[in-house]
C-alpha positions as CSV (number, residue, x, y, z in Angstrom):
1,X,41.9,51.3,-33.8
2,X,42.4,51.0,-30.0
3,X,39.0,49.5,-29.4
4,X,39.7,48.0,-25.9
5,X,41.7,51.0,-24.8
6,X,39.0,53.5,-25.7
7,X,36.4,51.6,-23.7
8,X,38.8,51.0,-20.8
9,X,39.4,54.8,-20.5
10,X,35.7,55.5,-20.7
11,X,34.7,52.9,-18.1
12,X,37.5,53.7,-15.6
13,X,36.0,54.4,-12.2
14,X,32.4,54.2,-13.2
15,X,31.6,51.2,-11.1
16,X,32.6,49.7,-7.8
17,X,31.5,46.1,-8.6
18,X,34.1,43.4,-8.8
19,X,33.0,42.5,-12.3
20,X,33.7,46.0,-13.6
21,X,37.0,46.2,-11.8
22,X,38.3,43.2,-13.8
23,X,40.6,44.5,-16.5
24,X,38.9,45.1,-19.9
25,X,40.5,42.8,-22.5
26,X,37.8,42.6,-25.1
27,X,35.2,44.8,-26.7
28,X,32.5,44.3,-29.3
29,X,30.6,47.4,-30.6
30,X,27.3,47.8,-32.4
31,X,27.2,51.5,-33.2
32,X,24.3,53.5,-34.8
33,X,25.3,56.6,-36.8
34,X,22.5,59.1,-37.5
35,X,21.9,60.2,-41.2
36,X,23.7,63.3,-42.3
37,X,21.4,66.0,-43.7
38,X,22.2,68.9,-46.1
39,X,21.1,72.5,-45.5
40,X,17.7,71.7,-46.9
41,X,17.1,68.8,-44.6
42,X,17.6,66.2,-47.2
43,X,19.6,63.0,-46.4
44,X,23.1,63.4,-47.7
45,X,24.6,60.4,-46.0
46,X,22.3,57.6,-44.9
47,X,22.3,56.3,-41.4
48,X,24.7,53.4,-40.8
49,X,25.3,50.6,-38.3
50,X,28.9,49.6,-37.6
51,X,29.9,46.3,-36.0
52,X,33.5,45.6,-34.9
53,X,35.2,43.7,-32.1
54,X,38.6,42.7,-30.7
55,X,39.8,40.5,-27.8
56,X,43.3,40.7,-26.4
57,X,45.4,38.6,-24.0
58,X,45.7,41.4,-21.5
59,X,44.6,45.0,-20.8
60,X,45.7,47.8,-23.1
61,X,48.2,50.2,-21.4
62,X,46.8,53.6,-20.5
63,X,49.5,56.3,-20.7
64,X,47.1,58.9,-19.2
65,X,45.4,58.6,-15.8
66,X,42.2,60.6,-15.3
67,X,41.8,61.9,-11.7
68,X,38.5,63.0,-10.4
69,X,38.7,66.5,-8.9
70,X,35.0,67.3,-8.8
71,X,31.7,65.6,-8.7
72,X,28.1,66.8,-8.7
73,X,25.1,64.6,-9.4
74,X,25.7,62.4,-12.4
75,X,28.7,64.4,-13.6
76,X,32.4,64.5,-12.8
77,X,35.3,66.8,-13.6
78,X,38.5,64.8,-14.6
79,X,42.0,66.1,-15.1
80,X,44.8,64.1,-16.9
81,X,47.9,62.9,-15.1
82,X,50.9,61.2,-16.8
83,X,52.1,58.2,-14.8
84,X,55.7,58.4,-13.5
85,X,58.2,55.5,-13.9
86,X,61.5,55.8,-12.1
87,X,63.3,53.8,-14.8
88,X,62.6,54.6,-18.5
89,X,60.3,52.2,-20.3
90,X,62.0,50.3,-23.0
91,X,61.1,48.0,-25.9
92,X,57.9,49.7,-26.9
93,X,56.4,49.6,-23.4
94,X,54.6,52.5,-21.8
95,X,54.6,53.8,-18.3
96,X,51.3,53.2,-16.6
97,X,49.7,53.5,-13.2
98,X,51.8,52.5,-10.1
99,X,55.0,53.3,-11.9
100,X,55.3,50.1,-14.0
101,X,56.0,49.6,-17.7
102,X,53.5,47.7,-19.8
103,X,53.5,46.6,-23.4
104,X,50.6,46.4,-25.8
105,X,48.7,43.1,-25.5
106,X,48.4,40.6,-28.4
107,X,45.1,39.8,-30.0
108,X,43.3,36.5,-29.3
109,X,41.3,34.2,-31.5
110,X,38.1,33.3,-29.5
111,X,36.9,30.8,-32.1
112,X,33.7,31.2,-34.2
113,X,31.7,34.3,-33.2
114,X,28.0,34.9,-34.0
115,X,25.9,38.0,-33.5
116,X,22.1,37.7,-33.3
117,X,19.4,40.4,-33.1
118,X,21.0,42.7,-35.6
119,X,19.2,42.8,-39.0
120,X,21.1,42.8,-42.3
121,X,20.2,44.6,-45.5
122,X,19.6,41.1,-47.0
123,X,16.8,40.4,-44.5
124,X,18.7,38.3,-42.0
125,X,18.5,38.7,-38.2
126,X,22.0,37.7,-37.3
127,X,25.4,36.7,-38.8
128,X,28.8,35.4,-38.0
129,X,31.7,37.7,-37.5
130,X,34.9,37.1,-39.4
131,X,38.4,37.6,-37.9
132,X,40.2,40.0,-40.3
133,X,43.7,40.8,-38.9
134,X,43.0,41.4,-35.2
135,X,39.4,42.5,-35.6
136,X,36.1,40.8,-35.8
137,X,33.7,42.3,-38.3
138,X,30.8,41.3,-40.6
139,X,31.8,39.3,-43.6
140,X,30.7,39.7,-47.2
141,X,26.9,39.7,-47.6
142,X,26.3,40.6,-44.0
143,X,25.9,44.3,-44.1
144,X,24.0,45.5,-41.0
145,X,20.8,47.3,-41.7
146,X,19.9,50.8,-40.3
147,X,18.1,50.7,-38.0
148,X,19.1,47.1,-37.2
149,X,16.6,46.4,-34.4
150,X,13.7,47.8,-32.4
151,X,14.1,49.2,-29.0
152,X,14.4,46.4,-26.4
153,X,15.1,43.6,-28.9
154,X,17.6,41.2,-27.5
155,X,21.1,41.5,-29.0
156,X,23.4,38.5,-28.2
157,X,26.9,37.7,-29.1
158,X,28.3,34.2,-28.6
159,X,32.0,33.1,-28.9
160,X,32.7,29.4,-29.0
161,X,36.2,29.7,-27.6
162,X,39.5,28.3,-28.9
163,X,42.5,26.7,-27.2
164,X,43.0,28.1,-23.7
165,X,40.3,30.8,-24.3
166,X,36.9,29.7,-23.1
167,X,33.7,30.5,-24.9
168,X,31.4,33.3,-23.6
169,X,28.1,34.9,-24.2
170,X,27.3,38.7,-24.1
171,X,23.8,39.9,-23.9
172,X,22.6,43.5,-24.5
173,X,19.5,45.1,-26.1
174,X,18.5,47.2,-29.1
175,X,18.1,50.9,-28.6
176,X,16.5,53.8,-30.4
177,X,18.7,56.3,-32.3
178,X,19.7,59.1,-30.0
179,X,18.1,62.4,-31.1
180,X,19.4,65.6,-29.4
181,X,17.0,68.5,-29.1
182,X,17.4,72.2,-28.8
183,X,19.6,74.8,-30.4
184,X,23.1,76.0,-29.8
185,X,25.0,74.7,-26.7
186,X,26.7,77.6,-24.9
187,X,28.9,77.5,-21.9
188,X,28.1,80.7,-20.1
189,X,29.9,81.6,-16.8
190,X,27.8,80.7,-13.8
191,X,25.2,78.8,-15.8
192,X,24.8,75.1,-16.2
193,X,24.6,73.4,-19.6
194,X,21.2,71.9,-20.2
195,X,21.0,69.0,-22.7
196,X,17.7,67.6,-24.0
197,X,17.1,64.5,-26.1
198,X,14.1,62.5,-27.3
199,X,13.4,60.0,-24.4
200,X,13.1,56.3,-25.2
201,X,10.0,54.2,-24.6
202,X,11.9,52.4,-21.7
203,X,14.0,54.8,-19.7
204,X,15.5,51.9,-17.7
205,X,16.9,50.1,-20.8
206,X,20.0,52.3,-21.4
207,X,22.2,54.9,-19.9
208,X,23.2,58.2,-21.5
209,X,26.9,59.1,-21.3
210,X,28.4,62.5,-22.1
211,X,31.8,64.0,-22.4
212,X,32.6,67.8,-22.7
213,X,36.0,68.4,-24.4
214,X,36.9,72.1,-24.8
215,X,40.7,71.9,-25.0
216,X,41.4,69.0,-27.4
217,X,43.4,71.0,-29.9
218,X,45.5,72.8,-27.3
219,X,46.6,69.8,-25.2
220,X,43.8,68.2,-23.3
221,X,43.5,69.8,-19.9
222,X,40.3,68.3,-18.5
223,X,37.0,66.7,-19.3
224,X,33.5,66.8,-17.8
225,X,31.9,63.4,-18.0
226,X,28.3,62.3,-17.1
227,X,26.6,59.0,-16.7
228,X,22.9,59.7,-16.5
229,X,19.5,58.1,-16.6
230,X,17.9,58.1,-20.1
231,X,15.0,60.4,-19.2
232,X,15.4,63.0,-21.9
233,X,17.3,65.8,-20.2
234,X,20.2,66.6,-17.9
235,X,21.7,69.9,-16.6
236,X,25.4,69.8,-16.2
237,X,26.2,71.9,-13.1
238,X,27.9,75.3,-13.6
239,X,30.4,74.5,-10.9
240,X,31.8,71.8,-13.2
241,X,31.6,73.6,-16.5
242,X,33.1,76.8,-15.0
243,X,36.0,74.8,-13.5
244,X,36.5,73.1,-16.9
245,X,36.7,76.5,-18.7
246,X,39.2,77.7,-16.1
247,X,41.5,74.8,-17.0
248,X,41.8,76.1,-20.5
249,X,40.1,76.1,-23.9
250,X,41.0,75.6,-27.6
251,X,39.3,75.6,-30.9
252,X,36.2,73.6,-31.8
253,X,34.9,72.6,-28.3
254,X,32.4,69.7,-28.4
255,X,30.1,67.6,-26.3
256,X,29.8,63.9,-27.3
257,X,26.6,62.2,-26.2
258,X,25.7,58.5,-26.5
259,X,22.9,56.2,-25.5
260,X,24.4,52.9,-24.5
261,X,23.6,49.4,-23.3
262,X,26.6,47.2,-22.2
263,X,26.6,43.5,-21.7
264,X,29.6,42.0,-19.7
265,X,31.2,38.5,-19.4
266,X,34.2,37.4,-17.4
267,X,36.8,35.0,-18.7
268,X,40.1,34.1,-16.9
269,X,42.1,36.9,-18.5
270,X,39.6,39.6,-17.7
271,X,36.4,41.3,-18.8
272,X,34.8,41.3,-22.3
273,X,32.0,43.8,-23.2
274,X,29.3,44.1,-25.8
275,X,28.3,47.8,-26.3
276,X,25.2,48.8,-28.2
277,X,25.2,52.5,-28.7
278,X,24.0,55.5,-30.6
279,X,26.1,58.7,-30.4
280,X,26.1,62.2,-31.6
281,X,28.5,65.1,-31.3
282,X,27.5,68.7,-31.0
283,X,29.6,71.9,-31.1
284,X,29.8,74.0,-27.9
285,X,30.1,77.8,-27.9
286,X,32.2,79.6,-25.4
287,X,31.8,83.4,-25.2
288,X,34.8,85.2,-26.6
289,X,36.3,82.1,-28.3
290,X,36.4,82.0,-32.1
291,X,37.5,78.7,-33.6
292,X,39.4,78.6,-36.9
293,X,41.2,76.5,-39.5
294,X,42.9,79.4,-41.3
295,X,43.4,83.1,-40.9
296,X,40.4,83.9,-43.1
297,X,38.1,82.4,-40.4
298,X,39.2,85.1,-37.9
299,X,38.0,88.6,-37.4
300,X,40.0,91.3,-39.1
301,X,43.4,91.9,-37.4
302,X,43.5,88.3,-35.8
303,X,45.3,85.2,-36.9
304,X,44.5,81.5,-36.5
305,X,47.0,80.0,-34.0
306,X,48.1,76.4,-33.3
307,X,45.3,75.6,-31.0
308,X,42.8,76.5,-33.7
309,X,41.6,79.7,-32.1
310,X,41.7,83.3,-33.4
311,X,44.2,85.5,-31.6
């Protein structure tokens, strides 16, 4: 689980503040997962709340650099670039930006950690996080409830610190489960993609972040990402979605959408974040593209090829 690496990639370039330019070395997540329903609308898998965190002694190397090649409103078109190192990277290190080799950081013990504002199934309103391997997670008897808070409730994580690592406090807020509205999502040429969701009581509390990935199974060629106000709707411009399709497609294109509040603290080694989020993923249709797992999924006379499309 590359917790810090995932958030570093998602946050790259989103802010110009000195705080957000500090390297991300730690991330704690409180994630809401909506219930899974069967065809009759009955709950097949109940909603869940996951809590996990990790702090490292340095940033996680990013072997792919995402360059912005288009921007309109709240959305950007990004294309991947592999960093170049003149000398081969040895000893398990990776080539990163500016042509340098970087190894994976080690994990750090930040002392006792306590999370408050997250209810448990036993009726508590907070609990300590136990360090298991390199990751902080709830211990036995501290299963987070679903939902674990009301919208706007304070969610606070405190770490006492240990050794050369100072203590820190991260403050965020409870959010409502993200509920996406509407029917099928279709990327039509020359037409923007409109997304709608149930707006929260307080539109200033959180941001809604989106990522359209339509080439994952064929070698990722680009992404459209958006960082939008939580007002219930957003239209992703056709200029960006058309350009994304032109970069290439593969089977099972998706848009990932999440409502998120992030709290930040700085310690000498870098930035630590607390993310409270609720995310959903929805399939995206592209005219003329048929996704598949096997030949039987394809129209007569076509086969399922390596990028999970019918050909």
